[in-house]
PDB file with SEQRES, HELIX, SHEET and CRYST1 records, atoms N, CA, C and O in Angstrom:
SEQRES   1 A   52  UNK UNK UNK UNK UNK UNK UNK UNK UNK UNK UNK UNK UNK          
SEQRES   2 A   52  UNK UNK UNK UNK UNK UNK UNK UNK UNK UNK UNK UNK UNK          
SEQRES   3 A   52  UNK UNK UNK UNK UNK UNK UNK UNK UNK UNK UNK UNK UNK          
SEQRES   4 A   52  UNK UNK UNK UNK UNK UNK UNK UNK UNK UNK UNK UNK UNK          
HELIX    1 AA1 UNK A    6  UNK A    8  5                                   3    
HELIX    2 AA2 UNK A   35  UNK A   47  1                                  13    
CRYST1    1.000    1.000    1.000  90.00  90.00  90.00 P 1           1          
ATOM      1  N   UNK A   1      49.038  21.400  85.059  1.00  0.00           N  
ATOM      2  CA  UNK A   1      48.094  22.003  84.159  1.00  0.00           C  
ATOM      3  C   UNK A   1      47.778  21.029  83.030  1.00  0.00           C  
ATOM      4  O   UNK A   1      47.990  21.315  81.851  1.00  0.00           O  
ATOM      5  N   UNK A   2      47.279  19.908  83.419  1.00  0.00           N  
ATOM      6  CA  UNK A   2      46.966  18.888  82.429  1.00  0.00           C  
ATOM      7  C   UNK A   2      45.727  19.269  81.643  1.00  0.00           C  
ATOM      8  O   UNK A   2      44.832  19.946  82.150  1.00  0.00           O  
ATOM      9  N   UNK A   3      45.689  18.827  80.407  1.00  0.00           N  
ATOM     10  CA  UNK A   3      44.537  19.048  79.571  1.00  0.00           C  
ATOM     11  C   UNK A   3      44.575  20.332  78.764  1.00  0.00           C  
ATOM     12  O   UNK A   3      43.671  20.581  77.967  1.00  0.00           O  
ATOM     13  N   UNK A   4      45.595  21.151  78.949  1.00  0.00           N  
ATOM     14  CA  UNK A   4      45.702  22.388  78.191  1.00  0.00           C  
ATOM     15  C   UNK A   4      46.917  22.313  77.276  1.00  0.00           C  
ATOM     16  O   UNK A   4      47.937  21.735  77.652  1.00  0.00           O  
ATOM     17  N   UNK A   5      46.824  22.891  76.073  1.00  0.00           N  
ATOM     18  CA  UNK A   5      47.973  22.877  75.174  1.00  0.00           C  
ATOM     19  C   UNK A   5      49.167  23.619  75.783  1.00  0.00           C  
ATOM     20  O   UNK A   5      49.000  24.549  76.571  1.00  0.00           O  
ATOM     21  N   UNK A   6      50.353  23.196  75.408  1.00  0.00           N  
ATOM     22  CA  UNK A   6      51.569  23.832  75.926  1.00  0.00           C  
ATOM     23  C   UNK A   6      51.663  25.281  75.484  1.00  0.00           C  
ATOM     24  O   UNK A   6      52.271  26.097  76.177  1.00  0.00           O  
ATOM     25  N   UNK A   7      51.080  25.615  74.355  1.00  0.00           N  
ATOM     26  CA  UNK A   7      51.159  26.983  73.839  1.00  0.00           C  
ATOM     27  C   UNK A   7      50.341  27.972  74.669  1.00  0.00           C  
ATOM     28  O   UNK A   7      50.550  29.181  74.563  1.00  0.00           O  
ATOM     29  N   UNK A   8      49.421  27.480  75.487  1.00  0.00           N  
ATOM     30  CA  UNK A   8      48.602  28.393  76.268  1.00  0.00           C  
ATOM     31  C   UNK A   8      49.303  28.836  77.553  1.00  0.00           C  
ATOM     32  O   UNK A   8      48.788  29.698  78.265  1.00  0.00           O  
ATOM     33  N   UNK A   9      50.457  28.266  77.859  1.00  0.00           N  
ATOM     34  CA  UNK A   9      51.211  28.623  79.057  1.00  0.00           C  
ATOM     35  C   UNK A   9      52.297  29.636  78.719  1.00  0.00           C  
ATOM     36  O   UNK A   9      52.819  29.653  77.604  1.00  0.00           O  
ATOM     37  N   UNK A  10      52.627  30.472  79.682  1.00  0.00           N  
ATOM     38  CA  UNK A  10      53.675  31.478  79.478  1.00  0.00           C  
ATOM     39  C   UNK A  10      55.036  30.794  79.417  1.00  0.00           C  
ATOM     40  O   UNK A  10      55.347  29.940  80.248  1.00  0.00           O  
ATOM     41  N   UNK A  11      55.846  31.175  78.425  1.00  0.00           N  
ATOM     42  CA  UNK A  11      57.183  30.608  78.242  1.00  0.00           C  
ATOM     43  C   UNK A  11      58.187  31.748  78.355  1.00  0.00           C  
ATOM     44  O   UNK A  11      57.997  32.808  77.759  1.00  0.00           O  
ATOM     45  N   UNK A  12      59.258  31.531  79.122  1.00  0.00           N  
ATOM     46  CA  UNK A  12      60.315  32.539  79.204  1.00  0.00           C  
ATOM     47  C   UNK A  12      61.560  32.017  78.509  1.00  0.00           C  
ATOM     48  O   UNK A  12      61.866  30.826  78.568  1.00  0.00           O  
ATOM     49  N   UNK A  13      62.267  32.913  77.855  1.00  0.00           N  
ATOM     50  CA  UNK A  13      63.497  32.585  77.147  1.00  0.00           C  
ATOM     51  C   UNK A  13      64.568  32.208  78.170  1.00  0.00           C  
ATOM     52  O   UNK A  13      64.821  32.988  79.089  1.00  0.00           O  
ATOM     53  N   UNK A  14      65.208  31.040  78.045  1.00  0.00           N  
ATOM     54  CA  UNK A  14      66.236  30.660  79.017  1.00  0.00           C  
ATOM     55  C   UNK A  14      67.491  31.529  78.939  1.00  0.00           C  
ATOM     56  O   UNK A  14      68.279  31.555  79.884  1.00  0.00           O  
ATOM     57  N   UNK A  15      67.688  32.241  77.826  1.00  0.00           N  
ATOM     58  CA  UNK A  15      68.878  33.073  77.667  1.00  0.00           C  
ATOM     59  C   UNK A  15      68.715  34.429  78.361  1.00  0.00           C  
ATOM     60  O   UNK A  15      69.603  34.868  79.092  1.00  0.00           O  
ATOM     61  N   UNK A  16      67.570  35.091  78.126  1.00  0.00           N  
ATOM     62  CA  UNK A  16      67.409  36.455  78.645  1.00  0.00           C  
ATOM     63  C   UNK A  16      66.204  36.628  79.568  1.00  0.00           C  
ATOM     64  O   UNK A  16      65.950  37.739  80.033  1.00  0.00           O  
ATOM     65  N   UNK A  17      65.460  35.563  79.843  1.00  0.00           N  
ATOM     66  CA  UNK A  17      64.288  35.573  80.729  1.00  0.00           C  
ATOM     67  C   UNK A  17      63.155  36.466  80.235  1.00  0.00           C  
ATOM     68  O   UNK A  17      62.320  36.886  81.035  1.00  0.00           O  
ATOM     69  N   UNK A  18      63.104  36.765  78.947  1.00  0.00           N  
ATOM     70  CA  UNK A  18      61.998  37.536  78.381  1.00  0.00           C  
ATOM     71  C   UNK A  18      60.823  36.593  78.119  1.00  0.00           C  
ATOM     72  O   UNK A  18      61.023  35.415  77.823  1.00  0.00           O  
ATOM     73  N   UNK A  19      59.606  37.110  78.225  1.00  0.00           N  
ATOM     74  CA  UNK A  19      58.424  36.318  77.915  1.00  0.00           C  
ATOM     75  C   UNK A  19      58.348  36.148  76.400  1.00  0.00           C  
ATOM     76  O   UNK A  19      58.452  37.124  75.657  1.00  0.00           O  
ATOM     77  N   UNK A  20      58.168  34.916  75.945  1.00  0.00           N  
ATOM     78  CA  UNK A  20      58.153  34.603  74.521  1.00  0.00           C  
ATOM     79  C   UNK A  20      56.703  34.505  74.060  1.00  0.00           C  
ATOM     80  O   UNK A  20      55.933  33.695  74.575  1.00  0.00           O  
ATOM     81  N   UNK A  21      56.339  35.335  73.086  1.00  0.00           N  
ATOM     82  CA  UNK A  21      54.988  35.314  72.520  1.00  0.00           C  
ATOM     83  C   UNK A  21      54.798  34.042  71.696  1.00  0.00           C  
ATOM     84  O   UNK A  21      55.687  33.640  70.946  1.00  0.00           O  
ATOM     85  N   UNK A  22      53.635  33.418  71.842  1.00  0.00           N  
ATOM     86  CA  UNK A  22      53.301  32.213  71.086  1.00  0.00           C  
ATOM     87  C   UNK A  22      52.211  32.536  70.082  1.00  0.00           C  
ATOM     88  O   UNK A  22      51.280  33.281  70.387  1.00  0.00           O  
ATOM     89  N   UNK A  23      52.323  31.977  68.884  1.00  0.00           N  
ATOM     90  CA  UNK A  23      51.243  32.103  67.900  1.00  0.00           C  
ATOM     91  C   UNK A  23      50.187  31.062  68.246  1.00  0.00           C  
ATOM     92  O   UNK A  23      50.529  29.915  68.534  1.00  0.00           O  
ATOM     93  N   UNK A  24      48.899  31.442  68.222  1.00  0.00           N  
ATOM     94  CA  UNK A  24      47.862  30.450  68.519  1.00  0.00           C  
ATOM     95  C   UNK A  24      47.798  29.395  67.426  1.00  0.00           C  
ATOM     96  O   UNK A  24      48.162  29.651  66.279  1.00  0.00           O  
ATOM     97  N   UNK A  25      47.334  28.212  67.791  1.00  0.00           N  
ATOM     98  CA  UNK A  25      47.154  27.143  66.819  1.00  0.00           C  
ATOM     99  C   UNK A  25      48.212  26.068  66.969  1.00  0.00           C  
ATOM    100  O   UNK A  25      49.006  26.065  67.910  1.00  0.00           O  
ATOM    101  N   UNK A  26      48.195  25.166  66.021  1.00  0.00           N  
ATOM    102  CA  UNK A  26      49.108  24.029  66.057  1.00  0.00           C  
ATOM    103  C   UNK A  26      50.530  24.464  65.755  1.00  0.00           C  
ATOM    104  O   UNK A  26      50.757  25.506  65.140  1.00  0.00           O  
ATOM    105  N   UNK A  27      51.474  23.663  66.189  1.00  0.00           N  
ATOM    106  CA  UNK A  27      52.878  23.946  65.912  1.00  0.00           C  
ATOM    107  C   UNK A  27      53.734  23.839  67.150  1.00  0.00           C  
ATOM    108  O   UNK A  27      53.238  23.607  68.253  1.00  0.00           O  
ATOM    109  N   UNK A  28      55.009  24.010  66.957  1.00  0.00           N  
ATOM    110  CA  UNK A  28      55.989  23.863  68.023  1.00  0.00           C  
ATOM    111  C   UNK A  28      55.988  25.092  68.939  1.00  0.00           C  
ATOM    112  O   UNK A  28      55.803  26.218  68.476  1.00  0.00           O  
ATOM    113  N   UNK A  29      56.193  24.870  70.227  1.00  0.00           N  
ATOM    114  CA  UNK A  29      56.271  25.954  71.195  1.00  0.00           C  
ATOM    115  C   UNK A  29      57.599  26.673  71.021  1.00  0.00           C  
ATOM    116  O   UNK A  29      58.651  26.034  70.988  1.00  0.00           O  
ATOM    117  N   UNK A  30      57.562  28.010  70.908  1.00  0.00           N  
ATOM    118  CA  UNK A  30      58.795  28.794  70.801  1.00  0.00           C  
ATOM    119  C   UNK A  30      59.459  28.848  72.169  1.00  0.00           C  
ATOM    120  O   UNK A  30      58.795  29.150  73.161  1.00  0.00           O  
ATOM    121  N   UNK A  31      60.749  28.561  72.241  1.00  0.00           N  
ATOM    122  CA  UNK A  31      61.476  28.549  73.503  1.00  0.00           C  
ATOM    123  C   UNK A  31      62.348  29.781  73.694  1.00  0.00           C  
ATOM    124  O   UNK A  31      62.622  30.169  74.830  1.00  0.00           O  
ATOM    125  N   UNK A  32      62.793  30.405  72.600  1.00  0.00           N  
ATOM    126  CA  UNK A  32      63.718  31.542  72.666  1.00  0.00           C  
ATOM    127  C   UNK A  32      63.072  32.759  72.024  1.00  0.00           C  
ATOM    128  O   UNK A  32      62.269  32.623  71.101  1.00  0.00           O  
ATOM    129  N   UNK A  33      63.419  33.954  72.509  1.00  0.00           N  
ATOM    130  CA  UNK A  33      62.826  35.178  71.967  1.00  0.00           C  
ATOM    131  C   UNK A  33      63.330  35.454  70.553  1.00  0.00           C  
ATOM    132  O   UNK A  33      62.574  35.967  69.728  1.00  0.00           O  
ATOM    133  N   UNK A  34      64.584  35.129  70.255  1.00  0.00           N  
ATOM    134  CA  UNK A  34      65.143  35.290  68.916  1.00  0.00           C  
ATOM    135  C   UNK A  34      66.038  34.093  68.606  1.00  0.00           C  
ATOM    136  O   UNK A  34      66.502  33.425  69.531  1.00  0.00           O  
ATOM    137  N   UNK A  35      66.293  33.806  67.328  1.00  0.00           N  
ATOM    138  CA  UNK A  35      67.221  32.726  66.993  1.00  0.00           C  
ATOM    139  C   UNK A  35      68.622  32.957  67.578  1.00  0.00           C  
ATOM    140  O   UNK A  35      69.300  32.005  67.965  1.00  0.00           O  
ATOM    141  N   UNK A  36      69.051  34.228  67.640  1.00  0.00           N  
ATOM    142  CA  UNK A  36      70.370  34.537  68.205  1.00  0.00           C  
ATOM    143  C   UNK A  36      70.431  34.173  69.689  1.00  0.00           C  
ATOM    144  O   UNK A  36      71.459  33.700  70.174  1.00  0.00           O  
ATOM    145  N   UNK A  37      69.338  34.392  70.402  1.00  0.00           N  
ATOM    146  CA  UNK A  37      69.297  34.037  71.826  1.00  0.00           C  
ATOM    147  C   UNK A  37      69.418  32.529  71.990  1.00  0.00           C  
ATOM    148  O   UNK A  37      70.075  32.061  72.920  1.00  0.00           O  
ATOM    149  N   UNK A  38      68.797  31.765  71.102  1.00  0.00           N  
ATOM    150  CA  UNK A  38      68.904  30.311  71.150  1.00  0.00           C  
ATOM    151  C   UNK A  38      70.326  29.843  70.893  1.00  0.00           C  
ATOM    152  O   UNK A  38      70.825  28.949  71.578  1.00  0.00           O  
ATOM    153  N   UNK A  39      70.984  30.451  69.899  1.00  0.00           N  
ATOM    154  CA  UNK A  39      72.365  30.075  69.602  1.00  0.00           C  
ATOM    155  C   UNK A  39      73.285  30.434  70.767  1.00  0.00           C  
ATOM    156  O   UNK A  39      74.152  29.644  71.139  1.00  0.00           O  
ATOM    157  N   UNK A  40      73.102  31.613  71.338  1.00  0.00           N  
ATOM    158  CA  UNK A  40      73.939  32.046  72.462  1.00  0.00           C  
ATOM    159  C   UNK A  40      73.750  31.139  73.673  1.00  0.00           C  
ATOM    160  O   UNK A  40      74.718  30.787  74.348  1.00  0.00           O  
ATOM    161  N   UNK A  41      72.503  30.763  73.947  1.00  0.00           N  
ATOM    162  CA  UNK A  41      72.219  29.887  75.083  1.00  0.00           C  
ATOM    163  C   UNK A  41      72.885  28.526  74.879  1.00  0.00           C  
ATOM    164  O   UNK A  41      73.536  28.015  75.790  1.00  0.00           O  
ATOM    165  N   UNK A  42      72.728  27.938  73.697  1.00  0.00           N  
ATOM    166  CA  UNK A  42      73.327  26.627  73.443  1.00  0.00           C  
ATOM    167  C   UNK A  42      74.847  26.691  73.496  1.00  0.00           C  
ATOM    168  O   UNK A  42      75.486  25.773  74.010  1.00  0.00           O  
ATOM    169  N   UNK A  43      75.436  27.769  72.970  1.00  0.00           N  
ATOM    170  CA  UNK A  43      76.889  27.919  73.004  1.00  0.00           C  
ATOM    171  C   UNK A  43      77.385  28.025  74.443  1.00  0.00           C  
ATOM    172  O   UNK A  43      78.388  27.408  74.801  1.00  0.00           O  
ATOM    173  N   UNK A  44      76.688  28.801  75.264  1.00  0.00           N  
ATOM    174  CA  UNK A  44      77.078  28.956  76.664  1.00  0.00           C  
ATOM    175  C   UNK A  44      76.961  27.631  77.415  1.00  0.00           C  
ATOM    176  O   UNK A  44      77.837  27.290  78.210  1.00  0.00           O  
ATOM    177  N   UNK A  45      75.884  26.881  77.168  1.00  0.00           N  
ATOM    178  CA  UNK A  45      75.702  25.599  77.850  1.00  0.00           C  
ATOM    179  C   UNK A  45      76.754  24.580  77.415  1.00  0.00           C  
ATOM    180  O   UNK A  45      77.230  23.796  78.236  1.00  0.00           O  
ATOM    181  N   UNK A  46      77.124  24.583  76.120  1.00  0.00           N  
ATOM    182  CA  UNK A  46      78.187  23.682  75.662  1.00  0.00           C  
ATOM    183  C   UNK A  46      79.513  24.042  76.314  1.00  0.00           C  
ATOM    184  O   UNK A  46      80.292  23.153  76.658  1.00  0.00           O  
ATOM    185  N   UNK A  47      79.783  25.342  76.491  1.00  0.00           N  
ATOM    186  CA  UNK A  47      81.027  25.785  77.131  1.00  0.00           C  
ATOM    187  C   UNK A  47      81.082  25.334  78.588  1.00  0.00           C  
ATOM    188  O   UNK A  47      82.162  25.104  79.133  1.00  0.00           O  
ATOM    189  N   UNK A  48      79.926  25.211  79.207  1.00  0.00           N  
ATOM    190  CA  UNK A  48      79.864  24.746  80.599  1.00  0.00           C  
ATOM    191  C   UNK A  48      79.908  23.229  80.715  1.00  0.00           C  
ATOM    192  O   UNK A  48      79.941  22.690  81.821  1.00  0.00           O  
ATOM    193  N   UNK A  49      79.910  22.533  79.571  1.00  0.00           N  
ATOM    194  CA  UNK A  49      80.056  21.091  79.573  1.00  0.00           C  
ATOM    195  C   UNK A  49      78.760  20.312  79.406  1.00  0.00           C  
ATOM    196  O   UNK A  49      78.779  19.084  79.493  1.00  0.00           O  
ATOM    197  N   UNK A  50      77.643  20.977  79.169  1.00  0.00           N  
ATOM    198  CA  UNK A  50      76.385  20.276  78.960  1.00  0.00           C  
ATOM    199  C   UNK A  50      76.269  19.837  77.518  1.00  0.00           C  
ATOM    200  O   UNK A  50      76.771  20.506  76.615  1.00  0.00           O  
ATOM    201  N   UNK A  51      75.601  18.700  77.297  1.00  0.00           N  
ATOM    202  CA  UNK A  51      75.407  18.163  75.954  1.00  0.00           C  
ATOM    203  C   UNK A  51      74.121  18.746  75.379  1.00  0.00           C  
ATOM    204  O   UNK A  51      73.048  18.161  75.525  1.00  0.00           O  
ATOM    205  N   UNK A  52      74.233  19.909  74.722  1.00  0.00           N  
ATOM    206  CA  UNK A  52      73.065  20.601  74.178  1.00  0.00           C  
ATOM    207  C   UNK A  52      73.117  20.558  72.674  1.00  0.00           C  
ATOM    208  O   UNK A  52      72.225  21.085  72.009  1.00  0.00           O  
TER     209      UNK A  52                                                      
END                                                                             
């Protein structure tokens, strides 16, 4: 899907697989549905030995 901004694509939270709503316009793509989901995902991946 070249030529389209990353924010126009559907993003799912890697922690809970929920669809993450994006605000239109410039800025960083949201990856997690909540900050707690991001912390939980990173903690779980570190426990499995990944460098996150």
